N, C-alpha and C positions, 0 to 999 in steps of 0.2 A: 504493499499500500503506500502510496506517494506520502511522504511527511512535508507538509508547508513549512516554509521558512520562519523563523521565530522574529520576533521584533529586533531589528539591527542594533540598537543601543539602549543603554539605560542612562536616564538623566542624572545628574549630580546628586541630586536628593528627590524625596517624593512629596508630593502636596498632601495635606491632610483631608481638605473637602474641597470638592471641585464642581463648578457650574459650568456645563457645556452647553452652549446654544447651537442649535442645528444638530443636535446629538443623534438625530435618527438618520441625518443625511450622510453622504459619502465620507467626506474626512472627518466629520464630528463623531460619527458612530465608530470610525476606525480609532480615532483619539480614546474613546470610552473603553474599546477592546484593549489598546495598549496599555491604559491605566489599569485595567482588570488583570492583564498578565503580569503586572508589577504589584498587585495585591491591593491596589486602590479601588475601593467600592462605595466610598461615600461621595457620590456623584448625584447632582441633580441635572437632568436632562430637559432641555425645553425644545420645542420644534413646532412646526405646524404638519401635521401628519396628512391632512387632506385625502384624496382617494386614490393617490398611489400606493405601491407596496413598499415604501421605506420603512414602514412599521417593522418588516421582516429583519430589518438590520438589528433591531433592538432586542429581537427574542433571545439570541443566545448571550446576551450581555447583561452585567450585573451593576444595579445602581440604587439609590434610596428612593428616587421620586421622579415623576414626569409631569410637566405641565404645558400647555400650549402657550406659544411664544407671546401672544396678545395678553396673557394673565402675568407674565414675568415683571415687568416694570412695577406695577402697583404692588406685587407682593414683596418685591425687594424694597420698595420705599416704605412699606408697613412693618418690615422686619419679620414677616411671617417665614420666610424661608431660612432664617437663621443666619450664621456665619460662613464665610468662605475665604479661602486664602489664594484661590485661584479662578479666574474667569477665562475660559476659552471660548471667543465668541467666534462662532464658525457658521453661524446661521445667516443667510442671505439667499436672494434670488440670484443665482449665477448664471442665468441664461444669457449667453451674449447675443442672442437674437431678440431679448424683449425689447420692445419699441416704446412702452410706457414709462417715459423719463420720470414722471412725476411719482409713480408707484416705487422706483427704484431710489429715487431721492428720499423718499420716508421709509422704505424697508431697508435699505443697505446704508444710508448715510444717517438720518435723523435718529433712528433706533440705536445705531451704533454709537453715535454722540451721546444719547442720554445713557446708555449702559456704561459707557466709559467714565462719565462724569460721576456716575454712582460709585463705580469702582475706586477712582481717585479719592473721591470723598471718603470712602471706608478703608483706605491704604491697602486695597486689594489688588493683587498682580493681575494685570489686564493684557490678554493677548488675544489679537484680532485677525482675521484673514483680510489681507488686501489682495492683491493679484498681480500677476505678470501682465494683464491685459491693460494695466496703467501705463506701460511703456509704449503702447501703440506699436507703429511698425518699427520701432528701434532706433529710428533716426537720431534720437537725443541720447542714444545709449541705453543699457540695461544695467547700470550700475546702482548699488544699494548703498554706497559709501556716503555722499552727501545728501543729507536729510533735510537741508534748508529749504524754506518756502521757495526761494529763488531758483533752486535747481529742480525742484518738483514742478515749478510753473513752466519749465522748459518741455515737460512731457505732454504728449497728445494722443489720449486715449482714442481707439477707432470705433468704439460703441459705448452705448449708454451705461451698460454694466461697467465697463472699465472706468468710465467716467465716475460713476457713483462710489466707486471704491478709492479713485484718486481724490474725490471730493473730501473724504474723510482724512486721508493723509495729509492733505493740505491744511485742512482745518486744524489737526493735532499739532503740525509744524507752526503755524501761525500763532496759536494758542500757547506755545512753549511747552506742551505737554508730551509731544511725541518722544523725547528721551526717557520719559517715565512708563512708556507702553511698548509693547512688541507687536510690530505689525509685519505679517508674512505674506510676501509677495509668490505665492505659488504659481510654478510653471505648469507644465502639463503632467497633472497626477492622474495615475490610472491604476486600476485595481480592484479587488472585491469591495462590494457594497455600493456599487454604482449603479446597479440595474435599474433603479427607479428614474434615472436621470433623462430618459427619453432621448431626445437629439443631442443632448449634451453629454452623452456617454463617450467614453474615449473609443478610439479607432479598434483597440483591442476588443473591447466587448461588442461593438458593431460587426467587426470583422469575423470574429468568431461565429456569430449568428449567420453570417454570410456563407462561411465555409460550410457550417452545418447544412444550409439550405441549398447550396449551388456548386460548392467547392472553389468558388471564385472571390475575390476581394477586389472592390470597386474602389479606385482612388481618383481624386480630381486631378485633371491635367493641369499643368503650369500653364499660367497665361502672362508669364514674364520670360523674355528670352534668355535671362541669365540662370534660369532652373530648368533643368529637364523634368519631364513628367515623373512625379514620385519622388523627386529629390529635393522638394522643400523640406525644410528642417524645423524640428522641434526639440526642446529639452524635455524628454520624457523621464518622469520621476515615477518610482513605484510607490504606492500609498504607504507601504510599511516604512520606507525610508522617510517619507514625509512627515508620518506622525512621530518617529524617533527625533527628527530634528525639531519638531514644534515642542514636543516635551522638553528636550534638551534646553531650548531658549527660555521656554516657560520657568524652568527651575534653575536658571542661571542669572542670580540676581544682577550681575554687572551687565547683562545684556539689555539693550534698550534701542529703540527706533526701528527703521524698516530693514528686513533682511529677505534677500532671495532664497527661496527654497525650491532648489532645483538640484539636478545631477551634476551640473557644471558641464555637461557635454550636448552638442546637438548630434541628433540622428535624424536619418531621412525616414520619410513614411515606408520607403521599399526596405529599409532595414527593420522597421517595426514589424512589417508584413512577414519578413522572411524569419524573424524570430518566433512569429506565431505559427507559420506553417512547419518551423522547425520542432516547436512544441508538440505539435499535432502529428509530427512523423509524415508529413505529406508534401509533396513537391509544390512550390510557390506556382499559383495561378493568379495573375493580376490583370484587371480590365480598368482602363482609364475612361473617366467620363468629364464632361465639360462641368465646371464650377458654376453655380447659379450666378447670374448677372448681379442679384442682390447683394452678394458678398465679396464681389471680386476685387472692389476697392477697400475693403476692410479686412483683407485677408493678410495674415502674417506668414511671411516666406521663410523668415529665420528667427528662432528664440534660442537663447542660450544663457542660462543663468552664471553669472560670476558669483561664487560662493565664497570667496576670500574671507568675507565678513563673518560668515558663518563658522568658518575654520579658525578664525581668530577667536571666535567665542568658545574655542575648545571643543566643538564637534569633531571628533577624530575618526568616527566609525568609517568604513569605506562605503560608498554608494553601491548598492546591487547592480549587477551589470543587466543590461537590456535583456539579453538572453535568458539568464536565470530568473529574472523577474517575471517576465511573460510566462515561462514554464511554471512558475510557482502559481501565478494566477490562473492559468488554464488547468494544471493538474489538480491543484488544491481546492479551486472555487469553481470556475465555469463548468468543468465536467462535474456534474452532481448538483449544480445550482446552490452552492453552499455560501454561507456568509462568514465574515470573521467571527472566530468564537465557536462556530459548529464544531 
């Protein structure tokens, strides 16, 4: 029987009691799983469960309490939820295709702002999900070193989701509180517990289904002459690495400001599909299709995280290789439709 890979790293110390927003979602539930593997169960989970099946991510996990996201701020203000020493704010609408910017401003920006001010007022460690989408096409670089408002103002997100994340980064910088927080610019995270994300699922999850149905993976053609079909590049990061990095920074008191959370390496879509076919022990079969007109001007052709700042914060664990991570995902979770903790 295949034995899934363990959590890549242990944080320098463990939290006592944790609030995880978006705790039924992809990275949120993975953080709860990681905390459970480290023996932490004093966790309050909040999310909006809705009509999809992200509730299934919670079934194998151990935590104290669950509540819907709209009930969180009033109950925190009243003191009804008790004390926490860590907030992992991972709840957000992460759809890069969402067009309702008013909704994103309220859900991703205003909610984060209120929760951050509550945590700062209570001297609670606050770690939140920003996004690599804040970097836009990368013309202004993808460095997390300079967190000044002037540096952040040079970034040009390509979609409303990226801007809603960028808006809070800028707000925290202007307010002078960003060094007291930890903002995580996640790159292309993939892995178990993402099944509910629909079109926002990783290519690994989508392509696995395509291979099961037809034996062929469909990739977007390149619409730029400097990139051949399938050679557009992303910094792909396995979710187990992402949560190990997250917990390390959360439990490193000297860490503050924005951090890139990625592998530090750009891989092509063809390399990713090759790893997937390899995990399935099948010859690669790829078909190229036109990219929809609606996303062509907003498409990122190259992302790569500079993780020197993360390394300087003493995160020393090696990043799981693309081939090993994809094999773990396929053998340990996709085959059998398992979640983290199953």
